[in-house]
C-alpha positions in Angstrom: 299.9 150.4 99.1 301.9 148.6 101.8 304.1 150.7 104.0 307.9 150.3 103.4 309.7 150.0 106.8 313.5 150.1 106.6 315.2 146.9 108.1 317.8 148.9 110.0 315.1 150.3 112.4 314.6 148.5 115.7 311.3 146.7 116.3 309.9 149.5 118.6 310.8 152.1 116.0 309.1 150.1 113.3 305.9 149.8 115.4 305.8 153.5 116.1 306.3 154.3 112.4 303.5 152.0 111.4 301.2 153.6 114.0 302.0 157.1 112.8 301.3 156.1 109.2 298.0 154.6 110.1 297.0 157.8 112.0 297.9 160.0 109.1 295.9 157.8 106.7 292.9 157.9 109.0 292.8 161.7 109.3 293.5 162.2 105.6 291.1 159.8 104.0 290.0 156.6 105.7 288.4 157.1 109.1 285.0 158.8 109.5 284.3 159.2 105.8 287.4 161.1 104.5 289.2 164.3 105.0 286.1 166.5 104.8 284.4 164.8 107.8 287.6 164.8 109.8 287.9 168.5 109.2 284.3 169.2 110.1 284.6 167.3 113.4 287.7 169.4 114.3 286.1 172.6 115.7 283.6 170.8 117.9 286.2 168.2 119.0 288.5 170.9 120.2 285.8 173.1 121.9 285.4 174.2 124.6 288.9 175.0 125.6 288.1 176.8 128.9 285.2 177.1 131.4 281.8 178.0 130.0 279.6 180.8 131.4 275.9 180.2 131.7 274.3 183.6 132.2 270.9 183.8 134.0 268.8 187.0 134.1 267.2 186.4 137.5 268.4 186.2 141.1 269.6 183.2 143.0 266.7 181.0 144.0 264.6 182.0 141.0 263.2 179.3 138.7 265.6 180.0 135.9 268.5 180.0 138.3 267.5 176.7 139.8 267.2 175.1 136.3 270.6 176.5 135.3 272.3 175.1 138.4 270.7 171.7 137.8 272.1 171.6 134.3 275.5 173.1 135.0 277.3 170.0 136.4 276.0 167.4 133.9 276.7 169.8 131.0 280.3 170.3 132.3 280.7 166.5 132.4 279.4 166.2 128.8 281.6 169.0 127.4 284.7 168.5 129.5 284.9 172.0 131.0 283.4 173.6 134.1 280.1 175.5 133.6 279.8 178.6 135.8 276.3 180.1 136.5 276.5 183.9 136.3 273.5 185.8 137.6 272.8 189.2 136.0 269.3 190.1 137.3 267.2 193.0 136.0 264.9 194.2 133.3 263.0 190.9 133.1 266.1 189.0 132.2 267.1 191.3 129.3 270.3 192.6 131.0 271.6 189.0 131.0 270.3 188.4 127.4 272.1 191.4 126.1 275.3 190.3 127.8 275.0 186.9 126.0 274.1 188.5 122.7 277.2 190.8 122.9 279.7 188.1 124.2 282.7 187.5 122.0 284.6 184.9 124.0 283.0 181.9 122.3 282.3 180.4 125.7 279.2 182.2 126.9 275.6 180.8 126.9 272.4 182.0 128.4 269.5 180.3 130.2 266.5 182.5 129.2 262.8 182.7 129.5 260.1 183.3 126.8 260.2 187.1 126.7 264.0 187.3 126.3 264.0 185.3 123.1 260.8 186.6 121.6 259.2 190.1 122.3 262.0 192.0 124.1 262.6 194.4 121.3 258.9 194.6 120.4 258.0 195.6 123.9 260.9 198.1 124.1 262.6 199.3 120.9 265.5 200.5 123.1 266.3 197.0 124.3 270.1 196.7 123.6 269.8 193.5 121.6 267.5 192.0 119.0 266.5 188.4 120.0 265.8 187.4 116.5 269.1 188.7 115.1 271.6 188.6 117.9 270.9 185.3 119.6 271.2 181.8 118.2 268.7 179.2 119.5 270.3 176.2 121.2 267.7 174.1 122.9 264.2 174.4 124.5 264.7 172.9 127.9 261.3 172.6 129.5 257.8 174.1 129.7 255.2 174.6 132.3 251.9 176.4 133.0 251.8 179.2 135.6 249.9 179.1 138.8 247.7 182.1 139.8 248.5 182.6 143.5 247.3 185.0 146.1 248.1 186.2 149.7 246.9 183.7 152.3 244.2 186.0 153.7 242.3 186.1 150.4 239.7 183.6 149.1 241.1 180.5 147.5 238.1 179.5 145.4 238.5 180.8 141.8 235.2 182.6 141.2 235.1 184.1 144.7 238.7 185.3 144.4 238.0 186.9 141.0 234.9 188.6 142.4 237.0 190.1 145.3 239.7 191.2 142.8 237.1 193.0 140.7 235.7 194.7 143.7 239.2 195.8 144.8 239.7 197.6 141.5 243.1 199.5 141.3 243.6 199.2 145.1 244.8 195.7 144.3 248.1 194.9 142.7 250.0 192.0 141.1 253.7 191.2 141.2 255.9 189.9 138.4 259.7 189.4 137.8 259.7 192.3 135.3 258.0 194.1 132.5 257.5 192.0 129.4 257.9 188.6 131.2 255.2 186.0 130.5 253.9 186.5 134.1 253.4 190.2 133.2 251.7 189.6 129.8 249.7 186.7 131.3 248.3 188.9 134.1 247.4 191.6 131.6 245.5 189.0 129.6 243.9 187.8 132.8 242.8 191.3 133.7 241.2 191.8 130.3 239.4 188.5 130.4 238.2 188.8 134.0 237.5 192.5 134.1 240.2 193.4 136.7 242.0 196.7 137.3 245.0 195.5 139.5 248.2 197.6 139.2 251.5 196.0 138.1 254.4 195.9 140.5 257.6 194.7 138.9 260.2 193.0 141.1 263.8 191.9 140.4 262.7 188.3 140.4 260.1 185.8 141.7 261.7 185.3 145.1 260.9 189.0 145.8 257.4 188.5 144.4 256.8 185.7 146.9 258.1 187.8 149.7 255.7 190.5 148.8 252.8 188.1 148.6 253.5 186.5 152.0 254.0 190.0 153.5 250.6 191.2 152.2 252.2 194.0 150.0 251.2 192.1 146.9 247.8 190.6 146.3 248.4 188.1 143.4 250.9 186.8 140.9 251.4 184.2 138.3 254.3 181.9 139.4 256.0 178.8 138.1 254.6 175.7 139.8 258.0 174.8 141.4 258.0 178.1 143.2 254.3 178.4 144.0 253.4 175.0 145.3 255.8 174.7 148.3 254.4 178.0 149.6 250.8 176.9 148.9 251.3 173.5 150.7 252.9 175.3 153.6 249.7 177.5 153.9 251.6 180.7 153.1 249.9 181.3 149.7 246.6 180.4 148.0 246.5 178.6 144.7 243.7 180.0 142.6 244.2 178.2 139.3 246.6 177.0 136.7 247.0 178.5 133.2 247.0 175.2 131.3 243.9 174.3 129.2 242.9 171.7 131.8 244.5 170.5 135.0 248.3 169.9 134.7 250.1 166.8 135.8 252.6 169.1 137.5 249.9 170.4 139.9 247.0 168.0 139.5 245.3 169.2 142.6 245.0 172.8 141.4 242.0 173.6 139.1 242.5 175.3 135.8 241.4 179.0 135.4 238.9 177.7 132.9 237.2 176.0 135.9 237.0 179.5 137.5 235.0 180.8 134.6 237.8 181.9 132.3 237.1 179.5 129.4 240.0 179.0 127.0 242.6 180.7 129.1 245.9 179.1 128.3 249.5 180.3 128.7 252.8 178.5 129.1 256.2 179.6 130.3 259.4 177.9 129.2 263.1 178.2 129.6 265.8 177.7 126.9 269.5 177.9 126.2 270.7 180.5 123.6 274.1 181.6 122.4 275.5 184.6 120.7 274.7 184.5 117.0 278.4 184.6 116.3 279.0 181.2 118.0 279.9 178.5 115.4 277.1 176.2 114.5 279.2 173.2 115.3 279.6 174.4 118.9 275.9 175.2 119.2 275.0 171.7 117.9 277.4 170.2 120.4 275.7 172.0 123.3 272.2 171.2 122.0 273.0 167.5 121.7 274.5 167.3 125.2 271.5 169.2 126.7 268.9 166.9 124.9 270.6 163.8 126.3 271.0 165.3 129.8 267.3 166.4 130.3 266.0 163.1 129.0 267.8 161.1 131.5 265.4 159.7 134.1 267.1 161.3 137.0 267.2 164.7 135.4 263.7 164.4 134.1 262.6 163.8 137.7 264.6 166.6 139.1 263.1 169.1 136.6 259.6 167.7 137.2 260.1 168.3 140.9 261.1 171.8 140.1 257.8 172.2 138.2 258.9 171.6 134.6 258.0 169.2 131.9 261.1 168.3 129.9 261.4 169.0 126.2 265.1 169.1 125.1 264.9 170.2 121.4 267.4 170.7 118.6 268.1 174.3 117.7 265.5 174.1 114.9 262.8 173.1 117.4 263.5 176.1 119.6 263.6 178.4 116.6 260.0 177.3 115.7 258.8 177.9 119.2 260.4 181.4 119.2 258.6 182.2 115.9 255.2 181.0 117.1 255.4 182.7 120.5 256.7 186.0 119.2 253.4 186.2 117.3 251.3 185.2 120.3 252.9 187.5 122.8 253.0 190.4 120.4 249.3 190.2 120.0 248.8 190.5 123.8 251.1 193.6 123.8 249.2 195.3 121.1 245.8 194.4 122.5 246.6 195.6 126.0 248.8 198.6 124.8 251.7 197.4 127.1 254.8 199.5 127.0 258.1 199.2 128.7 258.5 201.2 131.9 
């Protein structure tokens, strides 16, 4: 039906009236498939309304912290609000994960590692959140194998190193960024496969693990490639092997642990973004879509590769499937090695 515009109005007034009518028609029925789709777009279109917090469970300089800071600026540009990285180290990242799970401001996200989203409650029933009930998957950002590294005074050839570690028994130790992290569970699996008796020494984060290795207080550790290889290339640490099934494109000059005699040894780490389960699904989808586009940009892909990561960038459903599969895998290691929270 054509719009009736009174003749007594001036030309500018007529133009404004026609524009207002067109806008109302668009919102109510015409644009974007009708009123229902316009309403559905509303919550995401008006969010976020203030700065977002991206909580990280490890110290500044750690691999999760570096990833979070790499993502923060482009995510802020995509969503139209600043993204502030908030470090809450401790308990293998579970302090930060609990803060995210209990956040009620609608503007808190978390950059987390495997254990925070899978076996935290299985490892320790007193963990103050349930990853499967209190956290909503947003996006799997990237994956990587781990590198078994050792102090520079130790052998660097795989079989010779493992022989020395066996001989060292429980006078040797290994460092991790916390109980229940993949580095911890991976080392326990390695001990079982290789017949080692090294003692676990948990640190607040991997920067402290590296300091312990370089100072000789710690004998070995499983580290992300982005943290391990600069120290290896500088001659400060030894690279013994990588936990991928074969050699990894991230560290092609490092042999796999299978080459050192541990056939079939394979373990990945990954990082992902999660939200409180109370965050509206439209907001979660908006963040997931932005992150997927960001990490697949050539410049971002290269930055993350240089940090030791292979980009993924999934939808929430993709991360949910990874959580389910890895919860089963890591739970099996916990049961087999009788690992308990300290």
